[in-house]
LOKOLNU-442586 format. One line per 4 residues: their letters; for each residue x, y, z of N, C-alpha, C, CB. Coordinates in Angstrom, 3 decimals, padded with zeros to 6 digits. Glycine has a CB too. Layout:
! residues N
a = X/Y/Z/X/Y/Z/X/Y/Z/X/Y/Z ~ ...
This chain:
! residues 201
mqvg = 001.610/-001.599/002.006/000.209/-001.520/001.666/-000.454/-000.417/002.469/-000.485/-002.860/001.909 ~ -001.358/000.313/001.838/-002.110/001.361/002.502/-003.588/000.994/002.541/-001.904/002.709/001.795 ~ -004.272/001.417/003.580/-005.679/001.068/003.776/-006.489/002.347/003.959/-005.857/000.121/005.002 ~ -007.602/002.433/003.252/-008.467/003.598/003.382/-009.922/003.228/003.213/-008.084/004.655/002.371
idsf = -010.782/004.206/003.367/-012.230/004.023/003.259/-012.786/005.073/002.303/-012.920/004.122/004.660 ~ -013.748/004.669/001.475/-014.532/005.598/000.665/-015.960/005.599/001.177/-014.481/005.219/-000.844 ~ -016.602/006.764/001.169/-018.004/006.869/001.575/-018.769/007.699/000.562/-018.129/007.488/002.983 ~ -020.014/007.302/000.298/-020.912/008.087/-000.552/-021.912/008.890/000.280/-021.660/007.168/-001.521
aaah = -021.752/008.876/001.615/-022.646/009.630/002.500/-024.104/009.306/002.218/-022.409/011.134/002.345 ~ -024.432/008.020/002.277/-025.802/007.577/001.990/-026.791/008.256/002.929/-025.916/006.044/002.117 ~ -027.935/008.627/002.370/-028.962/009.326/003.144/-029.903/008.356/003.843/-029.757/010.253/002.243 ~ -029.430/007.148/004.093/-030.240/006.128/004.764/-029.313/005.247/005.598/-031.051/005.270/003.728
ddss = -029.900/004.492/006.526/-029.098/003.609/007.363/-029.001/002.221/006.742/-029.692/003.520/008.773 ~ -028.413/001.272/007.472/-028.188/-000.063/006.926/-029.481/-000.805/006.611/-027.370/-000.872/007.890 ~ -030.580/-000.387/007.217/-031.872/-001.026/006.937/-032.688/-000.226/005.921/-032.673/-001.189/008.233 ~ -032.019/000.717/005.219/-032.628/001.523/004.155/-033.664/002.516/004.662/-033.267/000.623/003.142
ravd = -033.614/002.850/005.930/-034.494/003.871/006.477/-033.822/005.236/006.378/-034.863/003.550/007.942 ~ -034.605/006.251/006.011/-034.065/007.600/005.865/-033.541/008.108/007.208/-035.140/008.558/005.308 ~ -032.469/008.877/007.149/-031.873/009.449/008.353/-031.862/010.967/008.238/-030.437/008.906/008.575 ~ -031.740/011.642/009.377/-031.650/013.086/009.385/-030.347/013.508/008.687/-031.715/013.634/010.843
psvr = -030.430/014.310/007.611/-029.213/014.640/006.848/-028.137/015.321/007.689/-029.568/015.534/005.683 ~ -028.547/016.224/008.573/-027.570/016.922/009.400/-026.853/015.963/010.343/-028.249/018.029/010.197 ~ -027.627/015.070/010.956/-027.030/014.079/011.857/-026.100/013.149/011.084/-028.129/013.261/012.574 ~ -026.529/012.735/009.906/-025.722/011.817/009.090/-024.366/012.429/008.750/-026.469/011.449/007.796
lrhl = -024.353/013.692/008.354/-023.091/014.331/007.989/-022.191/014.538/009.208/-023.360/015.671/007.305 ~ -022.774/014.876/010.342/-021.953/014.999/011.557/-021.331/013.661/011.932/-022.798/015.531/012.729 ~ -022.118/012.587/011.803/-021.577/011.263/012.094/-020.475/010.886/011.105/-022.693/010.216/012.062 ~ -020.630/011.295/009.844/-019.607/010.993/008.844/-018.288/011.662/009.205/-020.066/011.444/007.450
veqi = -018.332/012.909/009.610/-017.108/013.598/010.008/-016.496/012.918/011.232/-017.393/015.088/010.304 ~ -017.333/012.454/012.147/-016.827/011.715/013.303/-016.173/010.404/012.878/-017.961/011.439/014.295 ~ -016.739/009.750/011.858/-016.140/008.517/011.342/-014.767/008.786/010.738/-017.057/007.874/010.294 ~ -014.633/009.894/010.024/-013.328/010.248/009.456/-012.326/010.520/010.576/-013.450/011.486/008.528
ehad = -012.769/011.215/011.612/-011.906/011.470/012.762/-011.467/010.160/013.412/-012.629/012.355/013.789 ~ -012.382/009.212/013.554/-012.037/007.922/014.145/-011.055/007.158/013.253/-013.306/007.086/014.378 ~ -011.273/007.221/011.933/-010.357/006.556/011.004/-008.945/007.103/011.148/-010.840/006.725/009.559 ~ -008.830/008.401/011.373/-007.529/009.021/011.608/-006.910/008.510/012.894/-007.660/010.540/011.656
qvgl = -007.715/008.397/013.937/-007.210/007.978/015.249/-006.717/006.538/015.258/-008.289/008.144/016.294 ~ -007.362/005.662/014.464/-006.948/004.257/014.457/-005.855/003.977/013.431/-008.142/003.366/014.180 ~ -005.452/004.991/012.661/-004.297/004.837/011.797/-004.561/004.488/010.352/-003.452/003.834/012.347 ~ -005.796/004.643/009.856/-006.044/004.427/008.434/-005.321/005.489/007.617/-007.558/004.446/008.131
dafg = -005.003/005.133/006.373/-004.187/006.022/005.546/-004.982/007.090/004.813/-003.428/005.219/004.554 ~ -006.226/006.796/004.422/-006.979/007.740/003.599/-008.472/007.570/003.818/-006.639/007.555/002.117 ~ -009.197/008.654/003.602/-010.660/008.617/003.623/-011.143/009.424/002.426/-011.245/009.185/004.980 ~ -011.976/008.789/001.596/-012.490/009.445/000.400/-013.988/009.673/000.470/-012.157/008.630/-000.822
igeh = -014.429/010.799/-000.075/-015.849/011.123/-000.161/-016.241/011.212/-001.631/-016.171/012.455/000.586 ~ -017.303/010.505/-001.996/-017.775/010.520/-003.373/-018.487/011.809/-003.731/-018.689/009.358/-003.615 ~ -019.031/011.849/-004.929/-019.828/012.997/-005.371/-021.027/012.488/-006.155/-018.977/013.979/-006.237 ~ -022.210/012.787/-005.654/-023.448/012.431/-006.342/-024.410/013.612/-006.268/-024.091/011.151/-005.721
hrre = -025.318/013.657/-007.212/-026.307/014.728/-007.248/-027.693/014.107/-007.343/-026.046/015.697/-008.441 ~ -027.991/013.279/-006.351/-029.264/012.579/-006.303/-029.689/012.404/-004.853/-029.170/011.213/-007.015 ~ -030.971/012.161/-004.641/-031.566/012.189/-003.314/-030.968/011.151/-002.368/-033.047/011.976/-003.422 ~ -030.471/010.039/-002.897/-030.007/008.946/-002.029/-028.701/009.246/-001.307/-029.837/007.698/-002.840
flds = -027.989/010.290/-001.728/-026.671/010.566/-001.162/-026.566/012.024/-000.728/-025.567/010.234/-002.179 ~ -025.668/012.284/000.231/-025.484/013.630/000.789/-024.116/014.201/000.453/-025.669/013.605/002.298 ~ -023.503/013.698/-000.610/-022.117/014.073/-000.928/-022.010/014.956/-002.171/-021.279/012.825/-001.127 ~ -022.961/015.855/-002.372/-022.895/016.711/-003.557/-021.755/017.722/-003.485/-024.209/017.441/-003.739
apav = -021.223/017.984/-002.294/-020.112/018.927/-002.122/-019.022/018.263/-001.281/-020.599/020.256/-001.450 ~ -018.290/017.301/-001.850/-017.323/016.534/-001.053/-016.225/017.377/-000.423/-016.694/015.488/-001.908 ~ -015.776/018.427/-001.087/-014.700/019.240/-000.521/-015.138/019.927/000.766/-014.235/020.282/-001.535 ~ -016.437/020.222/000.889/-016.940/020.836/002.116/-016.885/019.834/003.273/-018.386/021.348/001.912
ilga = -017.307/018.596/003.000/-017.250/017.549/004.024/-015.809/017.295/004.437/-017.896/016.244/003.513 ~ -014.918/017.206/003.457/-013.509/016.952/003.760/-012.885/018.123/004.507/-012.730/016.678/002.474 ~ -013.342/019.345/004.208/-012.843/020.508/004.935/-013.213/020.453/006.410/-013.381/021.784/004.315 ~ -014.446/019.997/006.690/-014.860/019.834/008.082/-014.000/018.780/008.777/-016.349/019.447/008.162
aaar = -013.694/017.711/008.035/-012.864/016.654/008.599/-011.421/017.107/008.798/-012.902/015.430/007.704 ~ -010.945/017.994/007.942/-009.554/018.459/008.050/-009.295/019.118/009.393/-009.226/019.440/006.922 ~ -010.300/019.820/009.917/-010.126/020.524/011.176/-010.101/019.577/012.372/-011.227/021.540/011.352 ~ -010.496/018.315/012.161/-010.593/017.375/013.290/-009.649/016.185/013.148/-012.019/016.871/013.425
tqri = -008.774/016.226/012.155/-007.843/015.120/011.929/-006.423/015.650/011.853/-008.202/014.351/010.639 ~ -005.459/014.724/011.959/-004.053/015.111/012.005/-003.202/014.511/010.897/-003.481/014.725/013.314 ~ -003.506/013.267/010.498/-002.582/012.537/009.624/-003.234/011.961/008.380/-001.941/011.433/010.388 ~ -004.464/011.560/008.446/-005.114/010.825/007.375/-005.240/011.691/006.114/-006.496/010.339/007.830
rlts = -005.008/011.098/004.946/-005.181/011.812/003.688/-006.661/011.931/003.364/-004.432/011.100/002.545 ~ -007.040/013.067/002.825/-008.439/013.379/002.541/-008.606/013.524/001.036/-008.893/014.676/003.281 ~ -009.469/012.700/000.458/-009.551/012.627/-001.000/-010.989/012.566/-001.485/-008.789/011.421/-001.507 ~ -011.202/013.029/-002.704/-012.498/012.816/-003.356/-012.531/011.406/-003.919/-012.750/013.870/-004.484
avtv = -013.759/010.889/-004.131/-013.856/009.493/-004.587/-015.164/009.227/-005.370/-013.771/008.542/-003.373 ~ -015.423/009.890/-006.449/-014.569/010.749/-007.239/-015.201/012.136/-007.388/-014.305/010.121/-008.614 ~ -014.376/013.115/-007.807/-014.899/014.380/-008.274/-015.370/014.201/-009.712/-013.834/015.506/-008.164 ~ -016.625/014.571/-009.984/-017.188/014.399/-011.328/-016.693/015.559/-012.191/-018.771/014.345/-011.294
lsaa = -015.494/015.392/-012.725/-014.825/016.474/-013.434/-015.557/016.884/-014.698/-013.422/016.073/-013.774 ~ -016.208/015.948/-015.370/-016.916/016.262/-016.614/-017.936/017.370/-016.416/-017.605/015.020/-017.157 ~ -018.526/017.458/-015.224/-019.587/018.420/-014.952/-019.115/019.582/-014.091/-020.744/017.730/-014.279 ~ -017.800/019.740/-013.953/-017.268/020.768/-013.051/-016.354/021.731/-013.793/-016.510/020.120/-011.889
dpvr = -016.141/022.885/-013.203/-015.166/023.853/-013.694/-013.808/023.468/-013.122/-015.559/025.326/-013.298 ~ -012.819/023.139/-013.955/-011.519/022.721/-013.433/-010.862/023.755/-012.520/-010.600/022.418/-014.573 ~ -011.086/025.036/-012.786/-010.522/026.070/-011.917/-011.137/025.975/-010.527/-010.754/027.477/-012.515 ~ -012.463/025.811/-010.464/-013.142/025.728/-009.172/-012.747/024.458/-008.430/-014.662/025.775/-009.361
vfqs = -012.593/023.366/-009.161/-012.155/022.120/-008.530/-010.784/022.322/-007.912/-012.123/020.958/-009.552 ~ -009.872/022.924/-008.674/-008.528/023.147/-008.145/-008.569/024.044/-006.914/-007.627/023.766/-009.219 ~ -009.355/025.126/-006.983/-009.422/026.041/-005.853/-009.964/025.347/-004.603/-010.290/027.245/-006.203 ~ -011.001/024.527/-004.784/-011.596/023.831/-003.631/-010.596/022.913/-002.963/-012.822/023.028/-004.061
fatl = -009.847/022.152/-003.781/-008.915/021.192/-003.190/-007.612/021.852/-002.759/-008.621/020.076/-004.174 ~ -007.255/022.976/-003.374/-006.107/023.735/-002.882/-006.414/024.300/-001.496/-005.740/024.875/-003.865 ~ -007.643/024.789/-001.310/-008.055/025.285/000.001/-008.064/024.146/001.024/-009.449/025.943/-000.083 ~ -008.602/022.987/000.621/-008.573/021.812/001.496/-007.141/021.432/001.845/-009.285/020.627/000.830
dlls = -006.240/021.543/000.881/-004.838/021.208/001.130/-004.221/022.134/002.177/-004.037/021.284/-000.173 ~ -004.599/023.408/002.133/-004.104/024.346/003.134/-004.689/024.040/004.507/-004.436/025.782/002.728 ~ -005.987/023.777/004.561/-006.630/023.464/005.835/-006.053/022.207/006.474/-008.124/023.299/005.636 ~ -005.735/021.224/005.627/-005.254/019.931/006.138/-003.744/019.860/006.225/-005.754/018.810/005.262
qgra = -003.053/020.951/005.889/-001.584/021.002/005.919/-000.960/019.944/005.012/-001.079/020.814/007.351 ~ -001.487/019.898/003.772/-000.875/019.054/002.747/-001.418/017.651/002.632/000.547/018.967/002.994 ~ -002.626/017.392/003.133/-003.177/016.030/003.106/-004.277/015.831/002.059/-003.723/015.683/004.467 ~ -004.506/016.799/001.192/-005.587/016.695/000.208/-005.126/015.950/-001.038/-006.099/018.089/-000.175
emvv = -006.026/015.164/-001.597/-005.815/014.506/-002.884/-007.096/014.590/-003.694/-005.376/013.027/-002.697 ~ -006.940/014.573/-005.012/-008.085/014.535/-005.912/-008.142/013.201/-006.633/-008.022/015.686/-006.922 ~ -009.332/012.644/-006.743/-009.604/011.533/-007.645/-010.694/012.031/-008.578/-010.036/010.207/-006.869 ~ -010.409/012.125/-009.850/-011.372/012.699/-010.789/-011.832/011.635/-011.779/-010.757/013.903/-011.537
grgs = -013.054/011.793/-012.245/-013.596/010.847/-013.215/-014.888/011.358/-013.806/-013.820/009.489/-012.574 ~ -015.538/010.495/-014.559/-016.816/010.853/-015.180/-017.986/010.672/-014.219/-017.044/010.016/-016.432 ~ -017.826/009.806/-013.211/-018.909/009.484/-012.305/-019.698/008.284/-012.792/-019.822/010.674/-012.137 ~ -020.386/007.623/-011.870/-021.144/006.414/-012.203/-022.567/006.713/-012.640/-021.171/005.482/-011.022
fiea = -023.037/007.944/-012.401/-024.386/008.337/-012.772/-024.323/009.543/-013.698/-025.236/008.650/-011.519 ~ -025.409/009.858/-014.350/-025.409/010.931/-015.358/-026.231/012.138/-014.934/-025.938/010.404/-016.674 ~ -026.748/012.161/-013.696/-027.644/013.252/-013.328/-026.947/014.607/-013.294/-028.261/012.972/-011.986 ~ -025.624/014.628/-013.169/-024.905/015.905/-013.134/-024.957/016.620/-014.481/-023.451/015.682/-012.723
fplf = -025.114/015.893/-015.567/-025.105/016.519/-016.894/-026.306/017.449/-017.087/-025.098/015.442/-017.986 ~ -027.546/016.970/-016.964/-028.671/017.916/-017.092/-028.695/018.962/-015.986/-029.985/017.161/-017.091 ~ -028.244/018.605/-014.780/-028.259/019.544/-013.669/-027.419/020.776/-013.964/-027.762/018.869/-012.407 ~ -026.276/020.588/-014.637/-025.378/021.694/-014.936/-025.442/022.128/-016.399/-023.966/021.311/-014.582
glrl = -026.508/021.717/-017.093/-026.740/022.193/-018.456/-025.778/021.638/-019.491/-026.663/023.667/-018.479 ~ -025.310/020.398/-019.280/-024.364/019.785/-020.199/-025.047/018.715/-021.033/-023.181/019.190/-019.437 ~ -024.486/018.438/-022.197/-025.051/017.435/-023.096/-024.398/016.084/-022.848/-024.872/017.857/-024.566 ~ -025.221/015.058/-022.725/-024.682/013.723/-022.514/-023.861/013.259/-023.713/-025.809/012.737/-022.238
edyd = -024.154/013.816/-024.876/-023.385/013.467/-026.092/-021.912/013.862/-025.960/-023.998/014.157/-027.330 ~ -021.618/014.789/-025.059/-020.240/015.248/-024.859/-019.553/014.540/-023.701/-020.221/016.742/-024.618 ~ -020.090/013.405/-023.275/-019.626/012.667/-022.096/-018.116/012.469/-022.087/-020.311/011.318/-022.026 ~ -017.567/011.921/-023.162/-016.129/011.643/-023.224/-015.318/012.899/-023.496/-015.840/010.608/-024.294
alfa = -015.813/013.747/-024.412/-015.047/014.931/-024.796/-014.895/015.899/-023.630/-015.715/015.635/-025.971 ~ -015.943/016.055/-022.824/-015.868/016.949/-021.673/-014.814/016.478/-020.678/-017.229/017.048/-020.987 ~ -014.798/015.173/-020.406/-013.835/014.668/-019.438/-012.403/014.868/-019.931/-014.095/013.189/-019.155 ~ -012.147/014.524/-021.181/-010.794/014.654/-021.720/-010.335/016.108/-021.698/-010.731/014.103/-023.150
ekld = -011.220/017.015/-022.117/-010.862/018.427/-022.175/-010.613/019.005/-020.782/-011.959/019.216/-022.876 ~ -011.493/018.687/-019.842/-011.360/019.252/-018.509/-010.206/018.624/-017.742/-012.649/019.076/-017.737 ~ -009.883/017.379/-018.023/-008.707/016.786/-017.406/-007.442/017.468/-017.898/-008.647/015.288/-017.693 ~ -007.383/017.748/-019.199/-006.265/018.524/-019.738/-006.105/019.832/-018.970/-006.474/018.808/-021.238
llle = -007.213/020.550/-018.815/-007.167/021.853/-018.158/-006.761/021.738/-016.694/-008.516/022.539/-018.266 ~ -007.320/020.743/-015.995/-006.995/020.582/-014.579/-005.509/020.320/-014.375/-007.811/019.446/-013.975 ~ -004.930/019.484/-015.204/-003.503/019.187/-015.074/-002.647/020.390/-015.419/-003.124/018.015/-015.962 ~ -003.091/021.184/-016.402/-002.370/022.417/-016.717/-002.426/023.399/-015.553/-002.947/023.066/-017.979
irdn = -003.608/023.504/-014.932/-003.766/024.403/-013.789/-002.896/023.943/-012.626/-005.241/024.476/-013.356 ~ -002.854/022.640/-012.413/-002.054/022.113/-011.313/-000.578/022.436/-011.491/-002.246/020.608/-011.196 ~ -000.097/022.384/-012.717/001.335/022.493/-012.968/001.799/023.900/-013.348/001.715/021.545/-014.050 ~ 000.869/024.805/-013.662/001.248/026.136/-014.130/000.337/027.184/-013.497/001.179/026.217/-015.676
ehvp = 000.929/028.300/-013.091/000.138/029.326/-012.417/-000.802/030.044/-013.366/001.047/030.327/-011.753 ~ -000.360/030.293/-014.599/-001.189/031.021/-015.565/-001.433/030.126/-016.778/-000.509/032.365/-015.994 ~ -002.710/029.859/-017.038/-003.094/028.947/-018.109/-004.253/029.559/-018.892/-003.485/027.551/-017.541 ~ -004.179/029.608/-020.228/-005.344/030.038/-021.008/-006.408/028.939/-021.001/-004.932/030.389/-022.467
lvgq = -007.514/029.187/-020.334/-008.523/028.145/-020.108/-009.669/028.307/-021.100/-009.058/028.200/-018.653 ~ -009.432/027.928/-022.325/-010.458/028.001/-023.351/-010.700/026.593/-023.873/-010.047/028.971/-024.502 ~ -011.941/026.091/-023.735/-012.253/024.736/-024.149/-013.099/024.697/-025.400/-012.952/024.010/-023.047 ~ -012.882/023.703/-026.218/-013.680/023.530/-027.422/-015.104/023.089/-027.089/-013.022/022.516/-028.349
vsgg = -015.247/022.284/-026.038/-016.556/021.752/-025.672/-017.190/022.559/-024.559/-016.441/020.300/-025.254 ~ -016.420/022.838/-023.522/-016.967/023.489/-022.328/-016.975/025.001/-022.404/-016.193/023.070/-021.129 ~ -016.327/025.589/-023.428/-016.292/027.029/-023.540/-015.332/027.642/-022.550/-017.662/027.599/-023.345 ~ -015.527/028.916/-022.235/-014.659/029.592/-021.290/-013.893/030.711/-021.958/-013.700/028.611/-020.656
adrp = -013.053/031.339/-021.192/-012.251/032.448/-021.683/-010.932/032.454/-020.933/-012.996/033.802/-021.517 ~ -009.994/033.281/-021.394/-008.717/033.393/-020.692/-008.970/033.902/-019.285/-007.738/034.333/-021.450 ~ -008.495/033.138/-018.291/-008.679/033.533/-016.895/-007.332/033.474/-016.209/-009.719/032.621/-016.168 ~ -006.875/034.582/-015.635/-005.526/034.597/-015.050/-005.488/033.925/-013.697/-005.023/036.019/-014.919
grlp = -004.382/033.249/-013.427/-004.112/032.743/-012.088/-004.875/031.501/-011.725/-004.408/033.779/-011.104 ~ -004.506/030.922/-010.563/-005.135/029.695/-010.106/-005.320/029.727/-008.589/-004.300/028.475/-010.522 ~ -005.229/030.896/-007.993/-005.228/031.015/-006.540/-006.381/030.257/-005.912/-005.289/032.467/-006.134 ~ -006.214/029.697/-004.689/-005.025/029.833/-003.847/-003.959/028.801/-004.180/-005.405/029.713/-002.389
etaa = -002.763/029.028/-003.648/-001.711/028.033/-003.755/-002.027/026.862/-002.825/-000.330/028.652/-003.418 ~ -001.241/025.806/-002.939/-001.474/024.624/-002.118/-000.349/024.467/-001.101/-001.589/023.360/-002.998 ~ -000.621/023.673/-000.075/000.420/023.388/000.914/001.437/022.411/000.355/-000.194/022.829/002.202 ~ 000.967/021.456/-000.470/001.856/020.466/-001.085/001.915/020.734/-002.578/001.371/019.007/-000.800
eplp = 003.092/020.951/-003.104/003.240/021.225/-004.535/003.931/020.064/-005.238/004.032/022.525/-004.758 ~ 003.366/019.508/-006.325/002.031/019.809/-006.806/000.973/019.038/-006.025/001.923/019.493/-008.289 ~ -000.268/019.475/-006.122/-001.361/018.784/-005.455/-001.535/017.410/-006.074/-002.671/019.597/-005.546 ~ -001.439/016.315/-005.282/-001.571/014.975/-005.861/-002.971/014.755/-006.413/-001.245/013.902/-004.814
dmar = -003.059/013.997/-007.495/-004.365/013.664/-008.023/-004.294/012.354/-008.778/-004.889/014.779/-008.925 ~ -005.437/011.812/-009.112/-005.507/010.663/-009.990/-006.794/010.759/-010.778/-005.429/009.332/-009.198 ~ -006.792/010.162/-011.957/-008.015/010.070/-012.751/-008.482/008.633/-012.719/-007.790/010.555/-014.217 ~ -009.739/008.447/-012.433/-010.295/007.105/-012.321/-011.310/006.913/-013.436/-010.946/006.873/-010.922
grrh = -011.225/005.791/-014.108/-012.198/005.527/-015.154/-011.804/004.337/-015.983/-012.367/006.731/-016.034 ~ -012.509/004.173/-017.090/-012.194/003.075/-017.991/-010.844/003.319/-018.655/-013.298/002.906/-019.052 ~ -010.205/002.242/-019.079/-008.972/002.406/-019.859/-009.364/002.938/-021.221/-008.172/001.055/-019.986 ~ -009.068/004.177/-021.445/-009.562/004.880/-022.613/-008.429/005.724/-023.166/-010.802/005.753/-022.270
peiv = -008.176/005.698/-024.475/-007.044/006.454/-025.022/-007.129/007.944/-024.734/-006.958/006.240/-026.509 ~ -008.362/008.501/-024.595/-008.486/009.914/-024.313/-007.955/010.257/-022.931/-009.925/010.343/-024.438 ~ -008.077/009.333/-021.968/-007.554/009.582/-020.633/-006.035/009.663/-020.688/-008.008/008.481/-019.649 ~ -005.432/008.722/-021.378/-003.976/008.707/-021.496/-003.494/009.953/-022.217/-003.502/007.448/-022.235
ragg = -004.184/010.327/-023.303/-003.791/011.505/-024.056/-003.924/012.764/-023.216/-004.626/011.628/-025.317 ~ -005.040/012.868/-022.488/-005.292/014.081/-021.724/-004.277/014.267/-020.615/-006.685/014.054/-021.145 ~ -003.948/013.191/-019.929/-003.046/013.321/-018.798/-001.599/013.466/-019.200/-003.189/012.152/-017.906 ~ -001.159/012.661/-020.119/000.226/012.718/-020.528/001.170/012.043/-019.560/000.631/014.122/-020.707
rarp = 000.712/011.859/-018.313/001.546/011.209/-017.304/000.809/010.018/-016.718/001.939/012.202/-016.189 ~ -000.056/009.412/-017.515/-000.910/008.343/-017.002/-000.122/007.072/-016.743/-002.040/008.058/-017.973 ~ -000.429/006.433/-015.634/000.164/005.140/-015.309/-000.979/004.177/-015.001/001.168/005.250/-014.097 ~ -001.416/003.341/-015.984/-002.537/002.431/-015.719/-002.171/001.424/-014.635/-002.951/001.693/-017.006
spdg = -003.104/001.177/-013.748/-002.920/000.172/-012.712/-003.829/-001.013/-013.006/-003.210/000.758/-011.305 ~ -003.647/-002.150/-012.329/-004.445/-003.335/-012.629/-005.950/-003.145/-012.476/-004.012/-004.445/-011.753 ~ -006.373/-002.155/-011.653/-007.819/-001.971/-011.462/-008.436/-001.060/-012.520/-008.091/-001.400/-010.080 ~ -007.642/-000.641/-013.505/-008.178/000.173/-014.580/-008.164/001.661/-014.304/-009.552/-000.246/-014.868
rhhw = -007.634/002.086/-013.162/-007.555/003.493/-012.852/-006.302/004.073/-013.499/-007.552/003.723/-011.327 ~ -006.254/005.379/-013.605/-005.060/006.038/-014.117/-004.597/007.048/-013.089/-005.328/006.720/-015.489 ~ -003.341/006.922/-012.686/-002.821/007.709/-011.573/-001.835/008.742/-012.089/-002.153/006.802/-010.522 ~ -001.832/009.914/-011.467/-000.823/010.936/-011.745/-000.091/011.266/-010.460/-001.465/012.212/-012.356
r = 001.210/011.393/-010.556/001.995/011.811/-009.399/003.052/012.809/-009.867/002.656/010.583/-008.689
């Protein structure tokens, strides 16, 4: 059995009082460092784009933690793939993988909130189609150096390469979400678990 912690980097304390964002993030990195020291297996950072949370850029937080930890796996929880560029997601976590010497993991999903859709100019009507399409692309990028990245929903053009490379090949990831045929179709290597997540290895 493995034990880990997920954090959404709440912008308030346990009594719901607002905290200094800079202090909160420094304390979060210290918490990840402590989790590493006591032997926890993983620490995940969520992704939200709303005032209550400070985790809009989880790979940046995990990168700061990578420099202060030795063993603990560093993962997103979750990366809102529907609203992201799969190439940029791969690059961010490939860089994290290099910084952490092979300890990076991705957990991708649609997210529990919808504020990322209007923020990045996306249509909520494409909620499922965007996730399926971008998951396809992310897995292709992970497994192949050169991929034609043209989406029916998200658009795009042929873009060469996927640099940087990762320390661990291939970069581990999982897709988290409802049991949905599009998830299974998109991944091709989906293994449903009892909690409804879909894992890729």
